[in-house]
ROZAVEX-568663 format. One record per residue (C-alpha): residue in three letters; z, x, y; residue number from 1. Coordinates in steps of 0.25 Angstrom, whole numbers, plus 5000, padded with zeros to 4 digits. Each point is the difference from the previous one (the first is absolute). Layout:
> rest, z, x, y, nr
> ala, Z, X, Y, NUM
...
// end
This chain:
> rest, z, x, y, nr
> unk, 4992, 5075, 5033, 1
> unk, 5012, 4992, 5003, 2
> unk, 5006, 5000, 5014, 3
> unk, 5015, 5003, 5001, 4
> unk, 5008, 4997, 5012, 5
> unk, 5012, 5009, 4996, 6
> unk, 4999, 5012, 4992, 7
> unk, 5014, 5001, 4995, 8
> unk, 5012, 4992, 5003, 9
> unk, 5013, 5008, 5000, 10
> unk, 5013, 4991, 5001, 11
> unk, 5008, 5011, 5006, 12
> unk, 4990, 5000, 5012, 13
> unk, 4999, 4985, 5002, 14
> unk, 5013, 4994, 4996, 15
> unk, 5014, 5001, 5006, 16
> unk, 5012, 4997, 4992, 17
> unk, 5001, 4987, 5007, 18
> unk, 4986, 4995, 4996, 19
> unk, 5003, 5001, 4985, 20
> unk, 4985, 5004, 4997, 21
> unk, 4994, 4988, 5008, 22
> unk, 4991, 5009, 5009, 23
> unk, 4994, 5007, 4988, 24
> unk, 4998, 4987, 4992, 25
> unk, 4993, 4994, 5013, 26
> unk, 4991, 5013, 5001, 27
> unk, 4996, 5000, 4985, 28
> unk, 4997, 4985, 5001, 29
> unk, 4991, 5003, 5013, 30
> unk, 4993, 5011, 4993, 31
> unk, 4998, 4991, 4988, 32
> unk, 4994, 4989, 5008, 33
> unk, 4990, 5009, 5008, 34
> unk, 4995, 5006, 4987, 35
> unk, 5000, 4988, 4991, 36
> unk, 4987, 4993, 5004, 37
> unk, 4991, 5013, 4998, 38
> unk, 5006, 5002, 4986, 39
> unk, 5000, 4986, 4994, 40
> unk, 4985, 4995, 5001, 41
> unk, 4989, 4999, 4990, 42
> unk, 4986, 4995, 5002, 43
> unk, 4988, 4996, 4991, 44
> unk, 4985, 5001, 5004, 45
> unk, 4988, 4996, 4993, 46
> unk, 4985, 5001, 5004, 47
> unk, 4997, 4989, 4989, 48
> unk, 5008, 4993, 4990, 49
> unk, 4993, 4988, 4993, 50
> unk, 5008, 4990, 4992, 51
> unk, 4992, 4990, 4991, 52
> unk, 5007, 4986, 5003, 53
> unk, 5004, 4990, 4990, 54
> unk, 5004, 4989, 5010, 55
> unk, 5015, 5004, 5000, 56
> unk, 5008, 5010, 5008, 57
> unk, 4997, 5015, 4995, 58
> unk, 5004, 5014, 5004, 59
> unk, 4990, 5009, 5005, 60
> unk, 5008, 5012, 4995, 61
> unk, 5001, 5006, 5014, 62
> unk, 5014, 5002, 5005, 63
> unk, 5012, 5009, 5003, 64
> unk, 5014, 5003, 4994, 65
> unk, 5010, 5002, 4995, 66
> unk, 5008, 5000, 5013, 67
> unk, 5014, 4998, 5003, 68
> unk, 5005, 4995, 5014, 69
> unk, 5011, 5010, 5004, 70
> unk, 5005, 4994, 5013, 71
> unk, 4998, 4986, 5004, 72
> unk, 4996, 4993, 4986, 73
> unk, 4986, 4997, 5006, 74
> unk, 4986, 5005, 5001, 75
> unk, 4989, 4998, 5010, 76
> unk, 4987, 4997, 4992, 77
> unk, 4987, 5001, 5007, 78
> unk, 4986, 4998, 4994, 79
> unk, 4986, 5001, 5005, 80
> unk, 4989, 4995, 4991, 81
> unk, 4985, 4998, 5000, 82
> unk, 4995, 4991, 4988, 83
> unk, 4988, 4994, 4995, 84
> unk, 4997, 4990, 4989, 85
> unk, 4988, 5000, 4991, 86
> unk, 4999, 4985, 5000, 87
> unk, 5003, 4989, 5010, 88
> unk, 5014, 4993, 5000, 89
> unk, 5014, 5002, 5004, 90
> unk, 5006, 5014, 4999, 91
> unk, 5014, 5003, 5003, 92
> unk, 5007, 5014, 5002, 93
> unk, 5015, 5001, 4997, 94
> unk, 5010, 5012, 5001, 95
> unk, 5010, 4999, 4988, 96
> unk, 5014, 5007, 4998, 97
> unk, 5005, 5003, 4986, 98
> unk, 5011, 5008, 4994, 99
> unk, 4991, 5002, 4988, 100
> unk, 4988, 5009, 4999, 101
> unk, 4987, 4995, 5008, 102
> unk, 4992, 4992, 4991, 103
> unk, 4986, 5006, 4997, 104
> unk, 4987, 4995, 5006, 105
> unk, 4997, 4986, 4996, 106
> unk, 5014, 4997, 4994, 107
> unk, 5009, 4989, 5004, 108
> unk, 5012, 5003, 5009, 109
> unk, 5013, 5003, 4992, 110
> unk, 5009, 4988, 4998, 111
> unk, 5010, 5003, 5011, 112
> unk, 4990, 5006, 5010, 113
> unk, 5002, 4995, 5014, 114
> unk, 4989, 4997, 5010, 115
> unk, 5004, 5007, 5013, 116
> unk, 4999, 4991, 5012, 117
> unk, 5000, 4988, 4991, 118
> unk, 4985, 4997, 4999, 119
> unk, 4986, 5007, 5001, 120
> unk, 4998, 5008, 5012, 121
> unk, 4985, 4998, 5000, 122
> unk, 4990, 4991, 4994, 123
> unk, 4993, 4987, 5001, 124
> unk, 4985, 4996, 4997, 125
> unk, 4991, 5012, 4999, 126
> unk, 4985, 5002, 4998, 127
> unk, 4995, 5010, 4990, 128
> unk, 4998, 5014, 5005, 129
> unk, 5007, 4998, 5013, 130
> unk, 5011, 5010, 5005, 131
> unk, 5013, 4994, 5005, 132
> unk, 5011, 5008, 5006, 133
> unk, 5015, 4997, 5001, 134
> unk, 5013, 5006, 5004, 135
> unk, 5014, 4997, 4996, 136
> unk, 5014, 5005, 5005, 137
> unk, 5013, 4995, 4995, 138
> unk, 5014, 5004, 4999, 139
> unk, 5005, 4999, 4986, 140
> unk, 5015, 4998, 5001, 141
> unk, 5011, 4997, 4990, 142
> unk, 4997, 5011, 4991, 143
> unk, 5010, 5008, 4992, 144
> unk, 5003, 5014, 5004, 145
> unk, 5001, 5004, 4985, 146
> unk, 4987, 4993, 4997, 147
> unk, 4987, 5006, 4997, 148
> unk, 4988, 4992, 5005, 149
> unk, 4985, 5001, 4999, 150
> unk, 4990, 4993, 5009, 151
> unk, 4985, 4996, 4996, 152
> unk, 4988, 4992, 5004, 153
> unk, 4996, 4988, 4992, 154
> unk, 4989, 4990, 5001, 155
> unk, 4996, 4986, 4997, 156
> unk, 4986, 4995, 4999, 157
> unk, 4991, 4991, 4992, 158
> unk, 4998, 5004, 4985, 159
> unk, 4988, 5010, 4998, 160
> unk, 5000, 5005, 5015, 161
> unk, 5002, 5015, 5002, 162
> unk, 5009, 5003, 5012, 163
> unk, 4999, 5014, 5006, 164
> unk, 5010, 5006, 5010, 165
> unk, 4991, 5009, 5008, 166
> unk, 5000, 5010, 5012, 167
> unk, 5013, 5008, 4998, 168
> unk, 5009, 4987, 4998, 169
> unk, 5014, 5005, 5002, 170
> unk, 5014, 4996, 4996, 171
> unk, 5011, 5007, 5007, 172
> unk, 5015, 4998, 4997, 173
> unk, 5011, 5007, 5008, 174
> unk, 5014, 4999, 5004, 175
> unk, 5002, 4999, 5015, 176
> unk, 5011, 5007, 5007, 177
// end
């Protein structure tokens, strides 16, 4: 259910002939600002998503979108993951932004996909079967208010290693007011 600050804005009630509609416009913008963060948000959660690694960067297929920023041309991207590898080695977790469809599990990111935050937000040497947890929060700015964006998890691990996102790992993308 969406919260509303103002039920209806009537220009005859709020504006005088001198204000030329500025009071009504200001109230409409305030009402939009108050309801925006509740309306423009998506999340993806998974109890287990396993990706068979080939040594390169690969999508997990877990993501959200399409979303269009409506007010500030930016999104707040938050992630919380618990992950585990079937074998030892360096395992890295990323969040990607794309204007295309989210690549299926095991596929390489699309050619123009961008790593949100510039690099992996979790990773390093990991022993087989050990759970590792990580969290991420980033303001993804410089977007187009006409663009449609998807966000998704990706992983990089040694070839032949299975990387699993566990325990309700979550990706949350929202426009803040």
